[in-house]
C-alpha positions as CSV (number, residue, x, y, z in Angstrom):
1,M,23.5,-83.0,-42.0
2,E,25.3,-85.4,-39.7
3,R,23.8,-83.6,-36.6
4,A,20.3,-84.0,-38.1
5,R,20.7,-87.7,-38.6
6,Y,22.0,-88.1,-35.1
7,L,19.1,-86.1,-33.6
8,R,16.6,-88.2,-35.6
9,D,17.9,-91.4,-34.1
10,W,18.1,-89.9,-30.7
11,R,14.6,-88.6,-30.9
12,K,13.3,-92.0,-32.1
13,Q,14.9,-93.7,-29.1
14,H,13.5,-91.1,-26.7
15,E,10.0,-91.5,-28.1
16,Q,10.2,-95.3,-27.7
17,L,11.2,-94.9,-24.1
18,A,8.5,-92.3,-23.4
19,L,5.9,-94.5,-25.0
20,M,7.0,-97.6,-22.9
21,T,6.9,-95.6,-19.7
22,G,3.6,-94.0,-20.6
23,P,0.3,-94.9,-19.0
24,T,-0.9,-97.0,-21.9
25,R,1.9,-99.6,-21.7
26,G,1.6,-100.3,-18.0
27,L,5.1,-99.3,-17.0
28,A,4.5,-95.9,-15.6
29,N,3.7,-97.1,-12.1
30,I,6.2,-100.0,-12.0
31,G,8.7,-97.8,-10.1
32,K,6.1,-96.6,-7.7
33,D,4.9,-100.2,-7.0
34,V,8.4,-101.3,-6.0
35,G,9.1,-98.2,-4.0
36,G,11.2,-96.5,-6.8
37,M,10.8,-93.5,-9.1
38,D,7.9,-92.3,-11.3
39,M,9.4,-93.4,-14.6
40,E,7.1,-91.4,-16.7
41,E,7.8,-88.2,-14.9
42,E,11.6,-89.0,-14.9
43,V,11.6,-89.3,-18.7
44,K,9.7,-86.0,-19.0
45,E,12.1,-84.2,-16.7
46,A,15.1,-85.7,-18.6
47,Y,13.7,-84.3,-21.8
48,E,13.2,-80.9,-20.3
49,I,17.0,-80.7,-19.9
50,V,17.5,-80.8,-23.7
51,K,14.2,-79.2,-24.7
52,S,15.5,-75.6,-24.7
53,I,18.9,-76.4,-26.4
54,D,19.5,-75.1,-29.9
55,V,20.3,-78.5,-31.4
56,L,21.2,-77.0,-34.8
57,D,24.0,-74.9,-33.3
58,V,27.1,-76.8,-34.6
59,S,29.6,-74.3,-33.3
60,V,32.2,-75.4,-30.7
61,E,30.3,-73.6,-28.0
62,G,26.9,-75.0,-29.2
63,T,28.3,-78.5,-29.4
64,E,29.6,-78.3,-25.8
65,I,26.2,-77.1,-24.6
66,W,24.5,-80.0,-26.3
67,V,27.0,-82.6,-25.0
68,T,26.6,-81.3,-21.4
69,A,22.8,-81.4,-21.8
70,E,22.9,-84.8,-23.4
71,N,25.1,-86.2,-20.6
72,A,22.6,-84.9,-18.0
73,Y,19.8,-86.4,-20.0
74,N,21.5,-89.8,-20.2
75,E,22.1,-89.8,-16.4
76,R,18.4,-89.3,-15.8
77,V,17.4,-91.9,-18.4
78,A,20.0,-94.4,-17.1
79,R,18.0,-94.5,-13.8
80,V,14.9,-95.3,-15.8
81,E,16.7,-97.9,-17.8
82,N,18.0,-99.5,-14.6
83,Q,14.4,-99.6,-13.3
84,I,13.1,-101.2,-16.5
85,I,15.9,-103.8,-16.5
86,A,15.2,-104.7,-12.9
87,R,11.5,-105.2,-13.7
88,L,12.3,-107.0,-16.9
89,R,14.6,-109.5,-15.2
90,D,12.1,-109.9,-12.4
91,R,9.3,-110.8,-14.8
92,L,11.6,-113.1,-16.9
93,G,12.9,-114.8,-13.8
94,T,9.3,-115.6,-12.5
95,A,8.0,-116.7,-15.9
96,R,6.9,-120.3,-15.7
97,N,7.5,-121.3,-19.3
98,A,8.7,-120.1,-22.7
99,N,5.3,-118.7,-23.7
100,E,5.2,-116.4,-20.7
101,M,8.7,-115.2,-21.5
102,F,7.7,-114.5,-25.1
103,R,4.8,-112.4,-23.8
104,V,7.2,-110.3,-21.7
105,F,9.6,-109.8,-24.7
106,S,6.7,-108.9,-26.9
107,K,5.7,-106.1,-24.6
108,F,9.2,-104.7,-24.2
109,N,10.8,-105.4,-27.6
110,S,10.7,-101.8,-28.8
111,L,13.3,-101.0,-26.1
112,F,15.8,-103.6,-27.2
113,V,17.5,-101.1,-29.5
114,R,18.9,-99.5,-26.4
115,P,22.2,-101.3,-25.8
116,K,22.0,-101.3,-22.0
117,I,18.6,-103.0,-21.9
118,R,19.6,-105.4,-24.7
119,G,22.8,-106.5,-22.9
120,A,21.0,-107.0,-19.6
121,I,18.6,-109.6,-21.0
122,Q,21.0,-111.4,-23.3
123,E,20.9,-114.6,-21.4
124,Y,17.1,-114.9,-21.7
125,Q,17.3,-114.0,-25.4
126,T,19.7,-116.9,-26.1
127,Q,17.4,-119.2,-24.2
128,L,14.3,-118.2,-26.2
129,I,16.0,-118.2,-29.5
130,D,17.0,-121.8,-28.8
131,S,13.4,-122.5,-28.0
132,V,12.3,-121.0,-31.4
133,K,14.9,-123.0,-33.2
134,E,13.6,-126.2,-31.6
135,D,10.0,-125.2,-32.6
136,I,11.0,-124.6,-36.2
137,K,12.9,-127.9,-36.3
138,R,9.8,-129.8,-35.1
139,L,7.8,-127.9,-37.8
140,H,10.3,-129.0,-40.4
141,D,10.2,-132.6,-39.2
142,K,6.4,-132.5,-39.5
143,F,6.7,-131.3,-43.0
144,K,9.2,-134.0,-43.9
145,T,6.7,-136.7,-42.9
146,Q,4.5,-135.6,-45.9
147,Y,0.8,-134.8,-45.9
148,R,-0.4,-138.4,-46.7
149,H,1.3,-139.7,-43.6
150,S,0.0,-137.0,-41.3
151,E,-3.0,-136.9,-38.9
152,A,-4.3,-133.9,-41.0
153,Y,-4.8,-136.3,-44.0
154,H,-7.0,-138.6,-42.1
155,M,-9.0,-135.7,-40.6
156,A,-9.4,-134.3,-44.1
157,Q,-10.9,-137.6,-45.3
158,M,-13.4,-137.5,-42.5
159,R,-14.4,-133.9,-43.6
160,D,-14.6,-134.9,-47.2
161,L,-11.7,-132.7,-48.2
162,P,-10.0,-133.8,-51.4
163,P,-6.2,-134.6,-51.4
164,I,-4.8,-131.7,-53.3
165,A,-6.8,-129.0,-51.5
166,G,-6.0,-130.8,-48.2
167,A,-2.3,-130.8,-48.9
168,I,-2.4,-127.0,-49.8
169,I,-4.3,-126.2,-46.6
170,W,-1.8,-128.3,-44.6
171,A,1.2,-126.5,-46.1
172,R,-0.4,-123.1,-45.5
173,Q,-1.0,-124.0,-41.9
174,I,2.6,-124.9,-41.5
175,E,3.6,-121.6,-43.2
176,R,1.4,-119.7,-40.7
177,Q,3.0,-121.4,-37.8
178,L,6.5,-120.6,-39.3
179,F,5.4,-116.9,-39.5
180,T,4.3,-117.0,-35.9
181,Y,7.7,-118.4,-34.8
182,M,9.6,-115.8,-36.8
183,K,7.4,-113.1,-35.2
184,R,8.6,-114.5,-31.9
185,V,12.1,-113.9,-33.0
186,E,11.3,-110.3,-33.6
187,D,9.7,-110.1,-30.2
188,V,12.9,-111.4,-28.6
189,L,15.5,-109.6,-30.7
190,G,13.5,-106.5,-31.6
191,K,13.0,-104.9,-35.1
192,G,15.9,-105.3,-37.4
193,W,16.6,-108.8,-35.9
194,E,17.6,-110.1,-39.3
195,L,20.7,-107.8,-39.2
196,Y,22.2,-109.7,-36.3
197,A,24.4,-112.7,-36.9
198,E,21.9,-115.1,-35.1
199,G,19.0,-113.5,-36.9
200,Q,20.7,-113.8,-40.4
201,K,21.0,-117.6,-39.9
202,L,17.4,-117.9,-38.8
203,Q,16.2,-115.8,-41.7
204,A,18.1,-117.9,-44.2
205,E,16.6,-121.1,-42.7
206,S,13.2,-119.6,-42.7
207,T,13.4,-118.5,-46.3
208,S,14.6,-121.9,-47.4
209,F,11.8,-123.6,-45.5
210,R,9.2,-121.2,-46.9
211,R,10.2,-122.0,-50.4
212,K,9.5,-125.7,-49.7
213,L,6.1,-124.7,-48.5
214,D,5.2,-123.0,-51.8
215,T,1.9,-124.5,-52.9
216,K,2.0,-123.3,-56.5
217,P,4.0,-126.4,-57.7
218,V,1.4,-128.7,-56.1
219,F,-1.4,-126.9,-57.9
220,E,0.4,-126.9,-61.3
221,A,1.2,-130.6,-61.0
222,W,-2.5,-131.3,-60.3
223,L,-3.5,-129.1,-63.3
224,N,-1.1,-131.0,-65.6
225,D,-2.5,-134.3,-64.4
226,I,-6.1,-133.2,-65.1
227,N,-5.2,-131.9,-68.6
228,R,-3.6,-135.3,-69.4
229,R,-6.8,-137.2,-68.5
230,D,-10.1,-137.4,-70.3
231,M,-12.4,-136.1,-67.6
232,G,-15.5,-135.6,-69.7
233,I,-18.9,-136.6,-68.4
234,N,-19.9,-139.1,-71.0
235,G,-20.7,-142.8,-71.7
236,R,-23.4,-145.1,-70.6
237,L,-24.8,-145.1,-67.0
238,F,-24.1,-148.8,-66.3
239,E,-21.3,-151.2,-67.1
240,V,-20.9,-154.9,-66.4
241,V,-17.5,-155.7,-64.8
242,R,-15.8,-159.0,-64.0
243,I,-15.6,-159.9,-60.3
244,R,-12.0,-160.3,-59.3
245,G,-10.9,-163.4,-57.2
246,G,-13.2,-166.0,-55.8
247,A,-15.5,-167.8,-58.2
248,G,-15.3,-165.0,-60.8
249,G,-18.4,-164.0,-62.6
250,Y,-19.8,-160.5,-63.4
251,Q,-21.6,-157.8,-61.6
252,L,-23.4,-154.5,-62.4
253,A,-21.5,-151.3,-61.7
254,V,-22.1,-147.5,-62.4
255,N,-19.9,-146.3,-65.2
256,F,-18.7,-143.2,-63.5
257,D,-15.1,-142.3,-62.7
258,P,-14.7,-141.4,-59.0
259,Q,-11.9,-139.0,-60.0
260,T,-14.6,-136.8,-61.7
261,I,-16.3,-136.4,-58.3
262,T,-12.9,-135.6,-56.8
263,L,-12.4,-133.0,-59.6
264,F,-15.5,-131.2,-58.6
265,K,-14.5,-131.1,-55.0
266,E,-10.9,-130.1,-55.8
267,T,-12.0,-127.2,-58.0
268,R,-14.5,-125.9,-55.4
269,N,-11.9,-125.9,-52.7
270,L,-9.1,-124.5,-54.8
271,L,-11.2,-121.6,-55.9
272,W,-12.0,-120.9,-52.2
273,L,-8.2,-121.0,-51.6
274,G,-7.7,-118.3,-54.2
275,F,-6.2,-120.3,-57.1
276,S,-7.1,-119.5,-60.7
277,V,-8.6,-122.7,-62.2
278,P,-8.7,-122.7,-66.0
279,H,-12.1,-122.2,-67.6
280,A,-12.0,-125.7,-69.3
281,V,-11.3,-127.5,-66.1
282,S,-13.9,-125.3,-64.3
283,N,-16.6,-126.3,-66.9
284,V,-15.9,-130.0,-66.4
285,A,-16.1,-129.5,-62.6
286,K,-19.5,-127.7,-63.1
287,E,-20.8,-130.7,-65.1
288,A,-19.5,-133.0,-62.4
289,K,-21.3,-131.0,-59.8
290,R,-24.5,-131.2,-61.7
291,V,-24.2,-135.0,-62.2
292,Y,-22.7,-135.7,-58.7
293,P,-25.9,-136.2,-56.8
294,H,-27.4,-138.6,-59.5
295,A,-24.1,-140.5,-59.7
296,V,-23.9,-141.0,-55.9
297,S,-27.6,-142.0,-55.8
298,L,-27.0,-144.6,-58.6
299,M,-23.9,-146.0,-56.9
300,E,-25.8,-146.4,-53.7
301,T,-28.8,-148.0,-55.4
302,V,-26.5,-150.5,-57.3
303,R,-24.7,-151.3,-54.1
304,T,-28.0,-152.0,-52.3
305,Y,-29.2,-154.1,-55.3
306,G,-26.1,-156.2,-55.2
307,Q,-26.4,-156.7,-51.4
308,T,-30.1,-157.7,-51.7
309,L,-29.3,-160.2,-54.4
310,D,-26.6,-161.8,-52.2
311,L,-29.2,-162.0,-49.4
312,I,-31.8,-163.7,-51.7
313,D,-29.2,-166.2,-53.0
314,S,-28.3,-167.1,-49.4
315,N,-32.0,-167.8,-48.7
316,K,-33.0,-170.1,-51.6
317,G,-36.5,-170.8,-50.4
318,I,-37.7,-167.3,-51.1
319,E,-36.5,-166.9,-54.7
320,M,-39.9,-167.5,-56.4
321,L,-41.8,-165.3,-54.0
322,I,-39.5,-162.3,-54.5
323,A,-39.2,-162.9,-58.3
324,E,-41.7,-160.2,-59.3
325,H,-39.8,-157.4,-57.4
326,R,-36.5,-158.8,-58.7
327,N,-37.8,-158.7,-62.2
328,N,-39.0,-155.1,-61.7
329,A,-35.5,-154.1,-60.7
330,Q,-34.0,-155.9,-63.7
331,R,-36.4,-154.2,-66.1
332,M,-35.2,-150.8,-64.7
333,I,-31.6,-151.9,-65.2
334,G,-32.4,-152.9,-68.8
335,K,-34.0,-149.5,-69.4
336,G,-31.0,-147.7,-67.9
337,M,-28.5,-149.5,-70.2
338,S,-29.5,-147.2,-73.1
339,L,-29.1,-144.0,-71.0
340,K,-26.0,-141.8,-71.1
341,W,-24.4,-139.3,-68.8
342,E,-24.5,-136.6,-71.4
343,H,-28.2,-136.2,-70.7
344,F,-27.5,-135.5,-67.0
345,S,-24.8,-132.9,-67.7
346,S,-27.2,-130.9,-69.9
347,P,-27.0,-127.1,-69.1
348,Y,-30.8,-127.2,-68.4
349,D,-31.5,-127.4,-64.7
350,H,-33.6,-130.5,-63.9
351,R,-35.4,-128.6,-61.1
352,F,-37.3,-126.6,-63.6
353,V,-39.7,-128.8,-65.5
354,G,-41.0,-127.1,-68.6
355,S,-42.3,-127.9,-72.1
356,G,-38.9,-127.5,-73.8
357,V,-37.3,-130.5,-75.3
358,G,-34.1,-130.2,-73.3
359,E,-35.9,-129.7,-70.1
360,G,-38.2,-132.6,-70.7
361,R,-35.3,-134.9,-71.6
362,E,-33.4,-133.9,-68.5
363,N,-36.3,-134.5,-66.2
364,K,-37.0,-137.9,-67.7
365,H,-33.4,-139.1,-66.9
366,V,-33.5,-137.7,-63.4
367,Q,-36.8,-139.3,-62.9
368,Y,-35.3,-142.6,-63.9
369,V,-32.7,-142.4,-61.1
370,R,-35.4,-141.8,-58.6
371,E,-37.6,-144.6,-59.9
372,F,-34.7,-147.1,-59.9
373,A,-33.8,-146.1,-56.3
374,S,-37.5,-146.6,-55.3
375,I,-37.8,-150.0,-56.9
376,V,-34.6,-151.3,-55.4
377,S,-35.6,-150.0,-52.0
378,V,-38.9,-151.9,-52.3
379,L,-37.0,-155.0,-53.3
380,Q,-34.7,-154.7,-50.3
381,D,-37.6,-154.1,-47.9
382,K,-39.7,-157.0,-49.3
383,A,-36.7,-159.4,-49.2
384,N,-35.9,-158.6,-45.6
385,S,-39.5,-159.0,-44.6
386,L,-39.9,-162.2,-46.6
387,I,-36.7,-163.7,-45.0
388,D,-38.1,-163.1,-41.5
389,S,-41.4,-164.7,-42.5
390,Y,-39.7,-167.6,-44.2
391,K,-37.5,-168.3,-41.2
392,E,-40.6,-168.3,-38.9
393,I,-42.4,-170.7,-41.2
394,S,-39.4,-173.0,-41.4
395,R,-39.1,-173.0,-37.6
396,L,-42.8,-174.0,-37.2
397,V,-42.4,-176.7,-39.8
398,E,-39.4,-178.1,-38.0
399,E,-41.3,-178.2,-34.8
400,L,-43.8,-180.6,-36.5
401,H,-40.9,-183.2,-36.2
402,T,-40.7,-182.9,-32.4
403,C,-44.0,-181.7,-31.0
404,S,-46.3,-184.1,-29.1
405,F,-48.4,-186.5,-31.2
406,S,-51.7,-184.9,-30.6
407,F,-54.4,-183.1,-32.5
408,E,-54.1,-180.0,-30.5
409,A,-50.3,-179.7,-31.0
410,F,-50.5,-180.3,-34.7
411,S,-53.4,-178.0,-35.1
412,E,-51.7,-175.1,-33.2
413,L,-48.5,-175.3,-35.4
414,I,-50.4,-175.6,-38.7
415,G,-52.6,-172.7,-37.6
416,K,-49.5,-170.5,-37.1
417,I,-48.1,-171.6,-40.4
418,Q,-51.4,-170.7,-42.1
419,A,-51.4,-167.3,-40.4
420,A,-47.9,-166.6,-41.7
421,I,-48.9,-167.6,-45.2
422,D,-52.0,-165.3,-45.0
423,R,-49.7,-162.4,-44.2
424,L,-47.6,-163.2,-47.3
425,N,-50.8,-163.3,-49.3
426,L,-51.8,-159.8,-48.0
427,E,-48.4,-158.4,-48.9
428,G,-48.8,-159.5,-52.5
429,Y,-45.9,-161.9,-53.1
430,A,-45.9,-163.6,-56.5
431,N,-46.0,-167.3,-57.1
432,L,-47.5,-167.9,-53.6
433,D,-49.8,-170.7,-54.8
434,H,-46.9,-172.7,-56.2
435,W,-44.7,-172.1,-53.1
436,V,-47.5,-173.1,-50.8
437,A,-48.1,-176.3,-52.8
438,E,-44.4,-177.2,-52.2
439,L,-44.8,-176.4,-48.5
440,D,-47.9,-178.5,-48.3
441,Q,-46.0,-181.5,-49.7
442,R,-43.2,-180.9,-47.2
443,V,-45.7,-180.7,-44.2
444,E,-47.6,-183.8,-45.6
445,G,-44.3,-185.7,-45.7
446,I,-43.5,-184.8,-42.1
447,L,-46.9,-185.8,-40.8
448,L,-46.8,-189.1,-42.7
449,G,-43.4,-189.8,-41.2
450,R,-44.7,-189.2,-37.7
451,L,-47.7,-191.5,-38.4
452,K,-45.5,-194.3,-39.6
453,D,-43.3,-193.9,-36.5
454,I,-46.4,-194.3,-34.2
455,I,-47.7,-197.3,-36.1
456,Q,-44.4,-199.1,-35.8
457,L,-44.4,-198.6,-32.1
């Protein structure tokens, strides 16, 4: 039994050596290239020495025959090992960096179980193990900075990746890097590296680090937080909120929790990452997904509406002209005040318009979002166009103060003012007659002032 175990280990080492010196591993011709032996042929001839021996003869005479044959085999193999060691040291000595050294070790690591080869490259092994330790230390330092303070967090935000899923992906990337570094240890020390003293220490550090990278607690903490919150899709579409700071006041806002949008994105990414999201949370996420495009559209529309009102307030002269479009937007807001999110999260898909009550109701509310966006867009376009025209008319009116006192000069400026007013009339602005009447009084006052100045001269 003891002889059988010994022969099994001996055969395994021989097969490894034969494989490494075979044509597929690129070492067969190394000896020839440097003017030495044919290593593949040498290993074959060494094996021929023991091939015909009755290895199961455990008698004294049989044992002597085996020992003699094995010694002869070892002498032939020693020459091969010396050739491999020379080539190994040559390659390691000419390696320009640690990565090139790792590639060499990766190719030869199956031979590191042979004591002679292992001892010959000990100095390089120590050097590379130190390199791996430094890499793992940097990886640990990267982990200690935490995800929210890493570059990956900012990149995830640019790619619209939610925080929990981003943190899990980041931790898994670090874990993959750790695995790569530990694979390098195996390349350097060979299989069974964890049995060596240096390997045991690295293995313990790696296991401890890997426990810290476990993403299950992150997922469970997120799940507990979601379960504590009321994440239902309900309530009215709009709300009026107090403006903080400044002069105070109130403004229109969309009554939709941004965390609900994040929930939908988190659930989608966590499912892709292989986590089992509870059915209740998944259902809320599906509702959020259904409502998400309408909520984003409403938020953008309300933001545009607020910006347009600020623009109108900063150009007081156009308020009466834009009043009709502003009123249209306000009527739509009033209409939306009675609508609720529950209608949007209906299981009926709004893309299919049918005669059913549920489908008709869903389509009506989706249509509201589109109409509101369209009306606010018209308000914005009309306001921008009107401001440009108003500034042009104001400039022409101001020129009446400084132009030469002649019929031609006044006639040219008033003609341009009239042309601008005609464009406003064609564009259908409300209260134009009243606005023009006020403008006429202003122009009349300027012309009377110019006339008085000339008479006094």
